[in-house]
C-alpha positions in Angstrom: 100.8 99.0 78.8 101.0 97.9 75.1 99.4 95.8 72.4 95.4 94.8 73.1 94.9 91.0 73.8 91.7 89.2 73.9 91.2 87.3 76.9 91.5 84.1 76.8 92.9 80.9 78.6 96.4 79.7 77.3 97.1 75.7 76.7 99.9 74.1 77.0 100.0 73.9 73.1 99.5 77.8 73.2 103.1 78.2 75.2 104.8 75.8 73.0 103.7 77.6 69.8 104.4 81.1 71.2 107.7 79.6 72.4 108.4 78.3 68.8 107.0 81.5 66.9 109.4 84.1 69.4 112.1 82.1 68.6 111.5 81.8 64.8 110.6 86.2 65.6 114.4 86.2 67.2 115.8 84.8 63.6 114.8 87.0 61.4 115.3 90.0 63.8 119.2 88.7 63.4 118.4 88.5 59.8 117.4 92.0 59.8 120.2 93.5 61.8 122.8 91.3 59.9 121.2 92.9 56.4 120.8 96.6 57.5 117.4 96.4 57.3 116.5 99.2 59.5 115.5 102.9 59.1 118.9 104.6 60.2 117.8 108.3 60.4 118.8 108.9 64.4 117.4 111.6 66.2 114.0 111.0 66.3 112.2 111.7 70.1 108.9 110.7 71.4 107.4 111.4 75.0 104.5 109.8 76.8 103.4 111.3 80.0 101.5 109.0 82.6 98.8 111.1 85.0 96.4 110.3 88.0 92.9 111.4 87.9 92.0 112.9 91.1 88.1 114.3 92.6 88.4 117.3 94.3 89.2 116.2 97.6 92.8 115.2 96.0 91.5 111.6 96.0 91.9 109.5 93.4 89.3 109.2 91.1 88.3 105.7 89.4 86.7 107.7 85.9 89.1 107.7 83.1 86.5 106.2 80.7 84.2 108.8 81.1 87.4 111.2 80.9 88.6 109.6 77.8 85.1 110.1 76.4 84.8 113.7 77.3 88.4 114.5 76.3 88.3 113.0 73.0 91.9 113.4 71.9 93.7 110.2 70.3 97.1 111.7 72.0 95.1 110.7 75.6 94.9 106.9 76.5 93.6 104.5 79.2 95.9 102.8 81.8 96.0 99.6 83.9 93.5 101.4 86.8 90.5 103.5 86.4 92.3 106.9 88.0 95.2 106.8 85.1 95.5 107.8 81.6 98.2 108.3 79.3 99.4 111.3 76.7 101.4 110.1 73.9 103.2 112.8 71.8 103.5 112.0 68.4 108.0 111.5 67.1 110.2 114.6 66.2 113.4 115.3 65.4 115.5 116.4 68.3 117.0 119.7 66.7 116.3 123.2 66.6 113.5 124.3 69.1 112.1 121.6 70.0 112.1 121.2 73.6 110.1 124.7 73.7 107.1 123.3 71.2 107.0 120.2 73.3 106.6 121.6 75.9 104.1 124.0 74.7 102.0 121.4 72.7 102.1 119.3 75.9 100.9 122.0 78.1 97.8 123.4 75.5 96.6 119.4 75.3 97.3 119.1 79.9 95.0 122.1 79.8 92.7 121.4 77.5 92.1 117.5 78.7 92.1 119.0 82.4 89.2 121.5 81.5 87.3 119.0 79.9 87.8 116.3 82.6 86.4 118.5 85.3 82.8 117.9 83.8 83.2 114.3 85.1 84.4 115.2 88.1 88.2 114.6 87.6 91.3 116.8 88.0 94.7 115.5 86.6 98.2 114.9 88.6 101.3 114.5 87.4 103.5 112.7 90.6 105.1 109.7 90.6 102.9 108.1 93.1 99.9 109.8 93.9 100.0 110.4 97.4 96.5 109.7 98.1 96.5 106.4 97.0 95.1 103.8 99.5 94.4 100.0 99.5 90.9 100.6 98.5 92.0 101.9 95.1 94.3 99.0 94.1 91.8 96.0 93.5 90.2 93.7 91.2 87.5 97.0 90.6 90.0 99.1 89.6 91.5 97.8 86.3 90.3 99.8 83.3 88.0 97.8 81.0 90.9 96.9 78.6 91.0 92.6 78.9 94.5 92.8 78.7 95.1 94.0 82.0 93.1 91.8 83.6 94.8 88.6 81.7 97.7 90.5 82.8 97.0 90.1 86.3 95.7 86.7 85.8 99.3 85.3 84.5 101.2 86.9 87.0 99.6 85.7 89.6 99.5 82.0 88.1 103.2 81.9 87.6 104.1 83.4 91.7 101.5 81.1 92.7 100.8 83.1 95.9 99.4 86.9 96.5 102.3 89.7 96.2 104.3 90.3 99.3 105.2 94.1 98.9 108.3 95.1 101.8 109.9 98.8 101.4 112.3 100.1 104.1 112.6 104.1 103.9 112.0 107.0 106.5 109.3 104.9 107.4 108.5 100.5 107.2 105.6 99.3 104.8 104.6 95.8 105.2 101.5 94.5 103.3 100.1 92.2 100.4 98.3 92.7 97.4 96.5 90.5 95.5 96.5 91.7 92.4 98.9 93.4 90.1 97.1 97.0 90.6 99.6 98.3 92.9 101.6 98.4 89.7 99.0 101.4 88.9 100.3 103.6 91.8 103.5 104.0 89.6 103.1 106.8 86.9 106.3 107.8 85.1 107.4 109.4 81.4 108.8 107.6 79.2 111.5 109.5 76.8 112.0 107.7 73.0 114.7 108.1 70.9 115.7 106.7 67.6 118.8 105.3 66.7 121.2 104.1 64.5 121.1 100.1 65.1 125.0 99.6 65.3 125.0 102.4 68.0 122.3 101.0 70.1 124.2 99.3 72.5 125.9 102.5 73.2 123.3 104.3 73.3 121.8 101.8 76.2 124.6 101.4 78.1 125.3 105.3 78.2 121.5 105.4 79.5 121.7 102.8 81.9 124.8 104.0 83.6 123.2 107.9 84.0 120.0 106.2 85.2 121.1 106.6 88.9 121.9 110.4 88.3 118.4 110.7 86.8 116.4 109.5 89.4 117.8 111.4 92.0 117.5 115.0 90.5 113.8 113.4 89.2 112.5 111.7 92.9 108.7 112.6 92.9 107.5 109.7 94.5 108.1 110.0 98.7 104.5 107.9 99.8 102.4 105.2 99.4 99.9 104.0 101.4 100.0 106.9 103.9 103.7 106.0 105.1 106.9 108.1 103.6 109.3 105.7 102.4 111.8 105.9 99.2 112.3 109.3 97.8 111.2 107.3 94.5 109.1 104.7 96.2 108.3 104.0 92.3 111.1 101.8 91.9 110.6 99.4 95.0 107.4 99.2 94.0 106.9 98.5 90.6 109.8 96.0 90.9 107.9 94.0 93.5 103.8 94.7 92.2 104.8 92.8 89.1 107.3 90.2 90.3 106.3 86.6 88.7 108.6 84.6 91.5 107.9 82.7 94.6 110.3 83.1 97.2 111.9 79.7 96.1 112.5 80.7 92.3 113.8 84.2 93.7 116.6 82.1 96.2 117.3 80.3 92.9 118.8 83.9 91.4 115.6 83.6 88.4 115.6 87.2 87.0 112.8 89.5 87.5 110.8 90.7 85.3 110.9 94.4 86.2 114.9 94.4 85.5 117.4 96.6 85.6 119.6 94.1 84.0 122.8 92.3 84.0 125.6 93.7 81.9 126.6 96.0 79.5 125.6 95.1 75.8 127.1 95.0 72.3 123.9 95.0 70.4 120.3 95.2 70.8 119.9 91.6 70.2 121.6 90.8 73.6 118.3 92.3 75.3 115.8 90.1 72.8 117.9 87.5 73.4 117.7 87.6 77.1 113.9 87.8 76.8 113.8 84.7 75.3 116.7 82.7 77.2 115.2 83.8 80.5 111.4 84.8 80.0 108.7 82.5 80.0 105.9 83.5 78.0 102.6 85.8 80.3 100.7 86.2 77.3 101.5 83.5 74.9 99.2 85.3 71.8 100.6 84.0 68.4 99.8 86.1 64.8 99.0 85.2 61.5 102.3 86.6 59.9 105.3 84.1 59.0 108.2 86.6 59.4 110.5 84.3 57.3 108.0 84.1 54.4 107.8 87.9 54.9 111.4 88.9 55.0 111.8 86.4 51.9 109.3 88.1 49.9 110.9 92.3 50.4 108.4 93.4 53.0 108.9 94.2 56.7 107.7 91.6 59.2 106.4 93.2 62.2 107.7 90.8 64.9 104.8 90.8 67.3 105.5 88.2 69.2 109.1 89.6 69.6 107.4 92.7 70.6 105.0 91.3 72.7 106.9 89.6 74.6 109.4 92.3 75.4 106.4 94.1 76.5 106.4 91.7 79.3 109.7 92.6 80.6 110.1 95.4 82.1 113.4 97.0 81.8 114.0 100.6 82.9 115.8 101.0 79.8 113.5 99.1 77.3 115.1 98.2 73.8 111.6 98.7 70.8 111.5 97.6 67.9 108.9 99.0 65.7 107.3 99.6 62.1 106.0 103.0 60.8 104.3 103.3 57.1 106.8 100.3 56.5 109.6 101.1 57.7 111.8 99.4 60.5 113.6 101.3 63.8 115.2 100.7 66.8 114.4 103.1 69.5 115.8 103.2 73.5 113.1 103.8 75.6 114.0 105.5 78.8 111.3 104.4 81.8 113.2 105.6 84.9 111.5 109.0 85.1 108.7 110.1 87.7 106.1 112.0 85.8 106.3 115.8 86.9 105.8 117.7 88.9 105.5 120.3 86.0 105.5 120.2 82.2 108.5 122.9 82.9 110.6 120.3 84.9 109.8 116.9 82.7 110.8 119.1 79.2 114.7 120.2 81.8 114.5 116.4 82.6 114.3 115.2 78.6 117.0 118.0 78.0 119.5 116.3 80.4 119.0 112.9 79.4 119.1 113.6 75.5 122.2 116.1 76.0 124.7 113.8 78.4 123.4 110.4 76.1 124.6 112.0 73.0 128.3 113.1 74.7 128.8 110.3 76.6 127.8 107.7 73.3 131.1 109.9 71.4 133.3 109.5 73.8 136.9 107.3 73.0 136.8 106.1 76.2 132.9 105.1 76.9 132.0 105.6 80.7 131.0 102.3 81.0 134.5 100.7 80.2 135.3 102.4 83.5 132.6 101.5 85.8 130.7 98.2 86.4 128.0 97.3 85.5 126.4 96.1 89.0 128.1 100.3 90.3 125.2 101.8 87.6 123.0 99.6 89.2 123.7 100.6 93.0 123.6 104.1 91.9 120.3 103.5 90.3 119.0 102.1 93.8 120.7 105.1 95.3 119.1 107.5 93.7 115.6 106.2 94.3 116.3 105.6 97.4 117.8 109.3 98.4 116.5 111.5 95.8 118.1 114.8 95.6 120.9 113.8 98.4 122.2 110.1 97.2 125.7 109.9 96.9 126.6 107.9 93.5 129.6 106.9 92.2 131.5 108.6 89.0 134.5 107.0 87.0 137.1 109.4 88.2 135.5 111.4 90.9 134.6 108.2 93.2 131.9 108.6 95.5 130.1 111.8 95.3 126.9 114.1 96.4 124.9 113.5 93.2 124.6 117.4 93.1 128.1 117.9 93.3 128.6 115.8 90.8 126.3 117.3 88.3 127.3 120.8 88.5 131.0 120.2 88.3 130.7 117.4 85.5 127.3 116.4 84.5 125.6 120.0 83.3 128.0 121.5 81.1 128.7 117.6 79.1 124.8 118.4 79.1 125.1 121.2 77.3 127.3 120.8 74.8 125.1 117.4 74.0 122.3 119.1 73.3 124.4 121.9 71.2 126.0 119.4 69.1 122.1 118.2 68.2 121.3 121.3 67.1 118.9 122.6 69.7 118.5 125.9 70.5 120.8 127.8 72.8 117.9 130.2 74.7 116.0 126.0 74.9 119.2 124.7 76.4 120.4 127.8 78.9 116.2 127.5 80.6 115.9 124.1 80.6 119.3 122.4 81.8 119.3 125.8 84.1 116.0 124.7 85.8 118.7 121.1 86.3 120.9 123.9 88.2 118.4 125.2 90.5 117.1 122.0 91.5 120.9 120.9 92.4 121.7 124.9 94.1 118.8 124.6 96.2 118.1 120.3 97.3 115.1 120.8 95.3 113.1 118.4 93.4 109.3 117.0 93.4 110.1 114.7 96.6 111.8 116.9 98.4 109.1 119.8 98.1 106.2 116.5 99.1 108.5 115.4 101.8 109.2 119.0 103.3 105.2 120.3 102.9 103.9 117.2 104.0 105.8 118.0 107.6 105.1 120.8 107.9 100.9 120.3 107.6 101.5 117.3 109.9 104.2 118.5 112.3 103.3 122.5 112.3 100.1 122.6 111.6 99.0 119.3 112.9 96.8 117.6 110.7 95.7 114.2 110.4 98.4 111.8 108.4 95.8 111.6 106.0 94.4 115.1 105.9 97.9 116.3 105.4 98.8 114.0 102.7 94.9 115.3 101.1 96.0 119.2 101.5 99.6 118.5 100.3 98.3 117.2 97.3 95.6 119.8 96.1 99.3 122.3 96.8 101.1 119.9 94.4 98.3 120.2 92.0 97.4 123.9 92.1 100.8 124.6 91.3 101.5 122.0 88.5 99.6 124.2 86.6 101.2 127.1 87.4 104.1 125.2 85.1 106.8 126.6 87.7 109.8 124.6 88.1 109.4 122.4 91.4 112.2 124.2 92.8 110.4 128.0 93.1 107.2 126.6 94.5 106.6 127.4 98.4 106.3 125.4 101.0 103.4 125.8 103.1 
């Protein structure tokens, strides 16, 4: 969720001062880009996984503070609601056997955390939306202890002036209201980071946007919310609506949403930060003492904290990141499109596909985004979220095509070559991209397995809806720990 802030009340003067400071940071950021002040070593990757805590019955367990205390691992952190935690994996170079090393590291960390969390009655589940979550788990009492979350909630509702109106039409229909942003906590994701050369940021971001719909279709893992079967990746429309600061009138006027796919291809990372400043008012107008102009003039590296904090309250599915590590500034693309789970193997397969395909797309002489409108990329994004592995998407030179056919015939070979160009181990390439291939051949991803298992329990075994969702969640949790990819999971 970003940096901690101290709970406070913001005045008009606070907002004016913050706006001026953000613009000052943006000017300094532009100078840093023009003067090549950045670490240009590309290929460093990072991984974050958000998780749910469940009790023995598969319901949300609101015990993250107790769980983190017994886990006692700095890699694990709190998240928005008390049934959420997050694991952050240290950056690594994208080469050799890094993907299998990441897989072993994450599995070991999760196994250790799971064993310790059981002492406080909690079990970890990696899934896009926990199928058993209900409105009684998503209210003001559910917030984690960090005051940032309550403050962010207050600011969003102050901007809206009314309750959230959540409407999602999928297999079934959901219409509900919320008086906090806690429905956002139901959405748990995987974030893939890639450090890039500042001059190449634009092409990397464009490439990530172009394939976002395919990513979602392959990895969809959130078909249920509040007991209803909705989109295959319901996390997308839910997150878009659960953090919307706009009233109905502002939406009608065309004001941009804070959860945003974007509206155009870019040429530079500056385009995105400038859009943040131009289009979005501050939610957390907290100013630091640092004067970025003075710091840069002294030959040091400014942290640009206000620019970064503001960027953290604009929820792009591919987010630009400015960071300073050991006194060296760098830029990253943070890919936020993927749901958590189902297994660590599935997550690393998704990562292999993403990193390999991105490498090939940015190396092309005629970029894919020069052949496809931005609005088409956004349509693919929502098609992938809505229909999952059964989605049809548009691809230049092919037209509208089933996503599985596109991946098998065109994109998987490209991902293989891209990973080879990164210098990835051949055995890792074959194994992880083989998971993607089998998903496509069998037509099974996390969402498909959840839906099929639920229907078997509900329709064939005659469990009531709540018990069917609980039983499906428990089976999912057990199979998750096997690390067998979801396409090989038995149904029922």
